[in-house]
C-alpha positions in Angstrom: 71.3 80.6 97.0 71.0 79.4 100.7 70.3 82.6 103.3 71.3 83.1 107.2 69.7 82.3 109.5 68.5 84.0 113.1 70.2 81.2 115.0 73.4 82.0 112.6 72.8 85.7 112.9 72.9 85.5 117.0 75.7 82.9 116.9 77.7 85.7 114.7 76.7 88.5 116.6 78.0 86.8 120.2 81.9 86.6 118.6 84.5 87.7 121.1 87.4 89.4 119.3 89.8 86.3 119.6 87.1 84.9 117.0 87.8 86.5 114.8 91.3 88.1 114.6 94.6 86.7 114.7 94.5 84.8 117.7 93.8 85.4 121.9 95.4 88.0 122.9 98.8 86.9 125.4 98.3 86.7 129.4 100.4 88.4 129.9 100.7 91.0 126.9 101.1 93.7 129.1 104.4 92.5 131.2 105.3 91.7 127.4 104.8 95.2 125.7 106.3 96.9 129.1 109.9 94.8 128.8 109.9 95.3 124.8 109.3 98.9 125.5 112.1 98.8 128.3 115.0 97.2 126.4 114.3 98.7 122.2 113.4 102.3 123.5 114.3 102.5 127.5 113.8 106.6 128.6 110.7 107.1 130.7 110.1 103.2 130.4 112.9 102.5 132.6 111.1 104.5 135.1 107.6 102.1 134.5 107.2 100.6 138.2 104.0 99.1 138.0 101.5 97.5 134.9 98.9 100.4 136.0 101.6 103.1 134.5 101.2 101.6 130.8 97.8 100.7 128.9 98.1 98.2 125.9 94.9 98.5 123.3 94.9 95.7 121.1 94.2 97.0 117.8 91.7 94.5 115.8 92.1 94.0 111.3 95.2 93.0 110.6 95.7 89.6 108.5 98.8 87.9 109.5 99.9 89.9 112.8 98.5 90.7 116.2 98.8 94.1 116.7 98.7 97.1 120.1 99.1 100.4 120.9 101.2 100.8 123.9 100.9 103.7 125.6 102.9 105.7 128.5 101.0 107.2 130.9 101.6 110.9 130.6 101.5 111.8 134.3 104.7 109.3 134.3 106.3 111.1 131.5 109.6 112.8 131.7 111.6 116.1 130.6 110.6 116.7 127.1 110.5 113.5 124.8 109.2 113.3 121.4 105.0 111.8 122.3 106.1 109.8 119.4 107.8 107.5 121.8 105.9 107.0 124.8 102.8 106.1 121.9 103.7 102.7 120.3 102.7 100.1 118.2 103.5 96.6 119.7 103.4 94.0 116.2 103.9 90.6 117.7 103.8 88.2 113.6 101.8 85.0 113.2 102.4 82.9 110.3 101.5 85.0 107.0 98.8 84.4 104.8 99.5 84.6 102.2 103.1 83.2 101.8 105.0 85.2 99.8 108.5 85.4 100.1 110.8 83.8 98.8 111.4 79.8 100.5 115.1 80.4 100.9 114.6 83.7 103.4 113.0 83.8 106.6 109.8 84.4 106.9 109.9 88.1 108.0 113.4 88.8 106.6 111.7 91.3 103.7 109.8 92.8 106.1 112.5 93.8 108.3 114.6 95.3 105.6 111.8 97.5 104.8 109.8 98.7 107.7 114.2 100.1 108.3 115.0 101.2 104.8 111.0 103.4 104.6 111.9 104.1 109.1 115.2 106.0 107.6 114.3 108.0 104.9 110.9 109.0 106.6 108.6 107.1 104.5 107.4 104.5 107.3 106.3 104.8 111.0 110.3 105.3 112.9 111.2 101.9 114.1 112.1 101.9 117.8 112.8 97.8 117.8 112.6 94.5 115.4 112.9 91.0 117.3 112.4 87.9 116.5 108.8 88.0 117.2 107.5 91.3 115.9 108.2 95.3 116.1 108.2 97.6 117.6 107.0 101.7 115.5 105.5 105.1 116.5 101.7 104.5 116.6 99.7 106.9 114.5 96.4 107.7 115.2 94.5 108.3 111.9 91.3 108.3 109.9 90.4 106.6 106.9 90.8 107.9 103.2 87.3 107.4 102.3 84.6 109.1 99.1 85.1 112.3 100.5 88.6 112.7 101.6 89.3 110.6 98.1 88.2 113.9 96.2 91.1 115.8 97.5 93.6 116.8 95.6 96.3 117.7 97.7 95.8 114.2 99.3 96.6 112.9 96.0 99.5 114.7 95.7 100.7 113.8 98.7 100.2 109.9 97.6 102.1 110.4 94.0 105.1 111.9 95.5 104.7 109.3 97.9 105.0 106.1 95.2 107.0 108.5 93.6 110.1 107.8 96.0 109.0 104.5 97.2 109.2 103.1 94.1 112.7 104.8 92.8 114.3 103.0 95.7 116.8 100.2 95.7 115.8 97.5 98.1 118.5 94.6 98.4 115.5 91.9 98.6 114.8 89.2 96.3 112.7 90.6 92.6 110.6 87.9 93.0 108.2 89.1 89.9 104.9 87.6 89.5 104.4 86.0 92.5 100.5 87.2 93.1 99.9 86.0 89.5 101.8 82.9 90.5 99.6 82.1 93.5 97.1 82.9 91.3 97.4 80.2 89.3 97.8 77.2 92.5 94.4 78.9 93.7 93.2 78.1 90.7 94.1 74.8 89.9 92.7 74.0 93.1 90.1 75.3 93.2 88.7 73.1 89.7 90.8 70.4 91.2 88.4 70.1 94.7 85.2 71.5 94.1 82.8 71.8 91.2 83.5 74.8 90.1 81.2 74.7 87.1 78.3 73.5 88.4 79.0 76.3 91.3 78.7 78.4 87.8 75.5 77.3 86.6 73.9 77.3 90.1 74.4 81.1 90.0 74.0 82.1 86.9 78.1 83.8 85.8 77.5 83.9 82.8 80.7 85.8 82.4 82.3 82.9 83.5 80.6 80.8 81.8 81.5 82.5 78.7 85.5 83.1 79.4 88.3 81.2 80.5 89.7 82.7 84.0 92.2 80.4 83.2 93.7 81.5 80.0 92.7 84.8 80.3 94.8 85.1 83.6 97.7 82.8 80.9 97.0 85.8 78.7 97.7 88.5 81.6 100.7 86.7 82.3 102.1 86.8 78.5 101.0 90.3 78.3 102.9 91.2 81.3 106.0 89.8 79.9 106.2 91.0 76.5 105.8 94.6 77.7 109.1 94.2 79.4 108.7 97.1 82.4 111.1 97.7 84.8 110.2 96.3 87.8 109.9 99.2 90.8 109.8 98.5 94.7 105.7 99.3 96.0 103.2 98.2 98.5 99.5 98.2 97.8 98.4 97.8 101.2 95.5 100.3 101.7 93.3 98.4 103.6 90.6 100.8 105.9 91.0 100.3 109.2 89.9 102.8 111.8 92.4 102.7 113.7 96.0 101.6 112.6 99.4 102.3 112.5 100.7 103.3 108.7 
């Protein structure tokens, strides 16, 4: 099995953020963010006269989008305005990975519907604006639910209650069940078609994969799920562990 050389490690250590996140930060990102906040939030954002009056921070870790934290500096915040209005997250859409939307819909149609609905009922961050290539939401600073916090029964209770509400939502989007299984089938088909998978199994001593056909097991799983006839509910499985994120 190949190991990394010192030269390869040096290359990885010199990578810049734009080398491993979704594209380079636009040169005019401050202007773009300020204009969006003026248009969709207004209020104190309309008093901003200099770009130095705002802070824009790129947040890394997303799979399909660019995400920025945009803050209005406290010394120009007037009146009794909720903090969420001057500390927001602006998401700029990039091509989706994977392509998990109905081909008859726009790529971000479902996202727009879900974001709006969960915002209105308090299950998701407040949405301040939706535009062609992105969305503005309230920013939340949080800690990752790691091993220590995952033992906290109170956190479990909060998650279970929120998921119960989520699963009872009637969401007007295409009920496209099994798309993940269909996609897995396609990926397996491409893998066996374009790679010497069986040779790799032998080379890497993957005994379980050699004894059992993953393709047959996937077919069995699809058939079993269909036969169970469980009700289809709305859910989302995006419990990602980023240091800073909106959620």
